[in-house]
N, C-alpha and C positions, 0 to 999 in steps of 0.2 A: 634890228629887232623892233617889232611894233609895240605899241603901248599895252595891248592886251597881254602879250607874252611877258613883257617886263613886269607888269603888275602881278601876273600870276606867279612868276618866279619869286618876286618879292614877298608875296603872301605865303608861299611855301616856306621860304627861309624863315620868316617871322614865326610861322606856326611851328616849325621844327625847334626853334629857340624856346618858344613857350612850352612845348611838350617836354623838352629837356629840363626846363626849370620846374615844371610841375612834378616830374618824376623825382628830381633831386629833393624837392620839398616834401615828398611823400604824399602829395595830394592826388589820390587815386581817381577821384571823380573828375578833377580838372584834366588829368592825364588822359582819361577816356574821351573827354570832350575834344581835346586837342588832337588826339589820334584820329577821331572820326572826321574832324575838319581836314586833317592832313590827307586822309584817304580820299575824301571828296575832291580836294585840290589835285591830287595825283590822277584821279579819274578824269577830271576836267581837262587836265593837261594832255592825257592820252587821247581823249576824244578830239582834241584840236591839234594833235601832232606836235605838241611842245615837248622838247627833250628836257628832262629834269636830270641834272647831274647827280 
């Protein structure tokens, strides 16, 4: 696994964690921000052929 792939997967995992925390805390704005970031990361992964589990 190259550095790009590893970094992207790490960012996805961190963003998923942050999104879960925002939802649990009832922070709707932060949840929307985190969801948008996660969507962007998944799009980037797809564009580069990175498989996200």
